[in-house]
GUVOFI-916608 format. One record per atom (N, C-alpha, C): chain; residue number from 1; x, y, z. Coordinates in steps of 0.02 Angstrom, whole numbers. Atoms other than C-alpha are relative to their C-alpha. Example, Ala and Ser with C-alpha at 12.3 -4.5 7.8 and 13.67 -1.06 7.14 Angstrom:
BEGIN
A,1,45,-59,0
A,1,615,-225,390
A,1,45,60,0
A,2,-42,-59,-3
A,2,684,-53,357
A,2,-39,55,37
//
This chain:
BEGIN
A,1,-5,68,-23
A,1,-7157,-1317,2773
A,1,3,-9,66
A,2,0,9,-65
A,2,-7197,-1360,2942
A,2,-38,63,30
A,3,41,-54,-31
A,3,-7293,-1248,3068
A,3,-44,-15,54
A,4,53,17,-51
A,4,-7380,-1342,3202
A,4,47,-12,63
A,5,-41,5,-59
A,5,-7228,-1367,3320
A,5,67,30,-1
A,6,-76,-25,-8
A,6,-7059,-1298,3381
A,6,18,57,-48
A,7,-20,-65,43
A,7,-6970,-1177,3259
A,7,-55,16,-49
A,8,48,-11,52
A,8,-7103,-1199,3118
A,8,-60,43,29
A,9,60,-38,-39
A,9,-7243,-1138,3241
A,9,26,69,20
A,10,-28,-68,-20
A,10,-7138,-992,3308
A,10,11,38,-63
A,11,-20,-38,69
A,11,-7079,-939,3129
A,11,-75,22,-28
A,12,66,-8,31
A,12,-7265,-953,3066
A,12,-32,61,38
A,13,33,-45,-40
A,13,-7327,-853,3207
A,13,34,71,-6
A,14,-30,-62,8
A,14,-7203,-718,3190
A,14,-13,28,-72
A,15,20,-33,56
A,15,-7233,-694,3003
A,15,-67,25,-3
A,16,67,-31,-4
A,16,-7417,-675,3043
A,16,-6,60,37
A,17,-2,-58,-47
A,17,-7381,-553,3181
A,17,27,62,-46
A,18,-26,-53,38
A,18,-7279,-451,3044
A,18,-44,19,-52
A,19,51,-16,52
A,19,-7426,-445,2930
A,19,3,-34,-64
A,20,-10,38,66
A,20,-7367,-572,2798
A,20,-69,-44,-12
A,21,52,48,17
A,21,-7498,-671,2707
A,21,34,-74,-3
A,22,-41,64,-2
A,22,-7446,-856,2749
A,22,-43,-56,-11
A,23,28,58,16
A,23,-7486,-1018,2685
A,23,48,-49,35
A,24,-50,42,-22
A,24,-7408,-1173,2767
A,24,-25,-72,-16
A,25,16,63,18
A,25,-7396,-1348,2725
A,25,22,-55,55
A,26,-13,48,-46
A,26,-7400,-1502,2847
A,26,-25,-61,-20
A,27,31,60,16
A,27,-7439,-1682,2844
A,27,-81,-2,26
A,28,71,-4,-27
A,28,-7610,-1638,2941
A,28,-10,-39,60
A,29,-1,47,-54
A,29,-7567,-1761,3078
A,29,-16,43,69
A,30,16,-37,-65
A,30,-7570,-1619,3208
A,30,-40,60,-16
A,31,41,-65,4
A,31,-7693,-1477,3230
A,31,36,57,17
A,32,-35,-58,-5
A,32,-7625,-1307,3206
A,32,-42,42,62
A,33,24,-47,-54
A,33,-7656,-1190,3366
A,33,14,73,-20
A,34,-17,-63,20
A,34,-7600,-1044,3264
A,34,-62,28,-47
A,35,50,-22,35
A,35,-7730,-924,3188
A,35,27,65,-41
A,36,-23,-57,39
A,36,-7716,-783,3055
A,36,30,-21,-62
A,37,-30,20,68
A,37,-7640,-890,2914
A,37,-51,4,-52
A,38,52,-1,59
A,38,-7714,-893,2740
A,38,-25,-79,-16
A,39,23,67,29
A,39,-7710,-1083,2692
A,39,43,-51,40
A,40,-42,55,-17
A,40,-7653,-1238,2781
A,40,-10,-52,-45
A,41,-2,55,47
A,41,-7607,-1362,2649
A,41,23,-59,33
A,42,-10,61,-36
A,42,-7607,-1537,2705
A,42,24,-55,-54
A,43,-19,54,40
A,43,-7509,-1671,2604
A,43,65,-34,26
A,44,-61,41,-9
A,44,-7369,-1804,2603
A,44,53,27,-36
A,45,-47,-30,38
A,45,-7220,-1710,2557
A,45,55,-44,-30
A,46,-47,48,27
A,46,-7125,-1871,2528
A,46,-25,-31,-64
A,47,14,25,66
A,47,-7232,-1919,2389
A,47,-11,52,-52
A,48,-8,-47,50
A,48,-7197,-1825,2233
A,48,-70,26,-26
A,49,62,-12,29
A,49,-7377,-1837,2169
A,49,-38,37,44
A,50,44,-35,-54
A,50,-7456,-1773,2328
A,50,25,76,1
A,51,-28,-69,-9
A,51,-7339,-1623,2339
A,51,-9,41,-71
A,52,11,-33,61
A,52,-7357,-1583,2154
A,52,-77,21,-1
A,53,72,-21,9
A,53,-7547,-1584,2165
A,53,-16,51,52
A,54,13,-48,-54
A,54,-7545,-1483,2330
A,54,21,71,-23
A,55,-33,-69,16
A,55,-7441,-1344,2249
A,55,-2,19,-70
A,56,7,-12,76
A,56,-7492,-1352,2069
A,56,-19,72,-22
A,57,24,-64,12
A,57,-7582,-1185,2063
A,57,22,52,45
A,58,-36,-48,-44
A,58,-7480,-1093,2195
A,58,50,34,-18
A,59,-60,-38,15
A,59,-7364,-956,2176
A,59,27,37,57
A,60,-26,-33,-56
A,60,-7253,-895,2308
A,60,65,43,-14
A,61,-66,-32,-2
A,61,-7115,-764,2333
A,61,56,-33,35
A,62,-34,33,-43
A,62,-7038,-866,2470
A,62,-20,-69,19
A,63,10,58,-29
A,63,-7034,-1040,2530
A,63,49,-19,50
A,64,-49,10,-50
A,64,-6956,-1086,2693
A,64,-20,-75,22
A,65,13,66,-15
A,65,-6934,-1272,2733
A,65,32,-14,62
A,66,-19,15,-66
A,66,-6924,-1298,2924
A,66,22,-68,5
A,67,-17,76,-3
A,67,-6907,-1496,2895
A,67,28,-13,-55
A,68,-22,15,54
A,68,-6798,-1507,2758
A,68,41,-71,1
A,69,-42,70,-9
A,69,-6691,-1654,2825
A,69,-42,-52,42
A,70,29,59,-31
A,70,-6765,-1823,2867
A,70,42,-62,-7
A,71,-44,61,5
A,71,-6652,-1975,2907
A,71,-33,-54,-47
A,72,34,59,32
A,72,-6783,-2091,2837
A,72,-13,16,-79
A,73,16,-12,65
A,73,-6804,-2000,2674
A,73,65,-1,-45
A,74,-55,16,44
A,74,-6684,-2058,2540
A,74,-3,54,-66
A,75,9,-39,56
A,75,-6752,-1946,2404
A,75,-18,72,14
A,76,22,-62,-7
A,76,-6751,-1759,2410
A,76,-45,32,-60
A,77,43,-27,52
A,77,-6894,-1678,2315
A,77,7,84,1
A,78,-9,-68,3
A,78,-6853,-1502,2261
A,78,-71,36,-1
A,79,67,-36,-14
A,79,-7002,-1402,2321
A,79,-17,56,-43
A,80,5,-56,46
A,80,-6979,-1249,2220
A,80,-18,-14,-72
A,81,15,20,61
A,81,-7008,-1343,2068
A,81,-70,-10,-12
A,82,75,19,4
A,82,-7190,-1382,2112
A,82,-47,59,4
A,83,39,-56,5
A,83,-7250,-1206,2113
A,83,34,57,-37
A,84,-28,-54,47
A,84,-7217,-1036,2028
A,84,57,30,29
A,85,-53,-30,-25
A,85,-7051,-1011,2116
A,85,60,-8,-43
A,86,-59,15,33
A,86,-6930,-1083,1993
A,86,10,54,-58
//
C-alpha cells in the first residue's frame, strides 16, 4: 500500500533492489517513477468493494501498509481479509 512518494517509494525501491517480486497498490493519482515491480494495482482503498475486487485473486506472503492511518477515514478496512493472507 503506497509506493509513489516518501517512505513508500523508498521501501518499494529497496524491495525491488533486493530481488523481491513486488506488487503495490495506490489510488493511481500519481504516476510511479519506480521500475522493476510486478504489478501496480490502482483502487480506492477506502471503498471496501474496490479493495475487495482489486485483491480478490491475489495471494501474498506479506502486505506492508505504508499509509494505514488517515484522519479522514473513520472505518478501517482490514486489508489482509481481502486476499490470501488470512
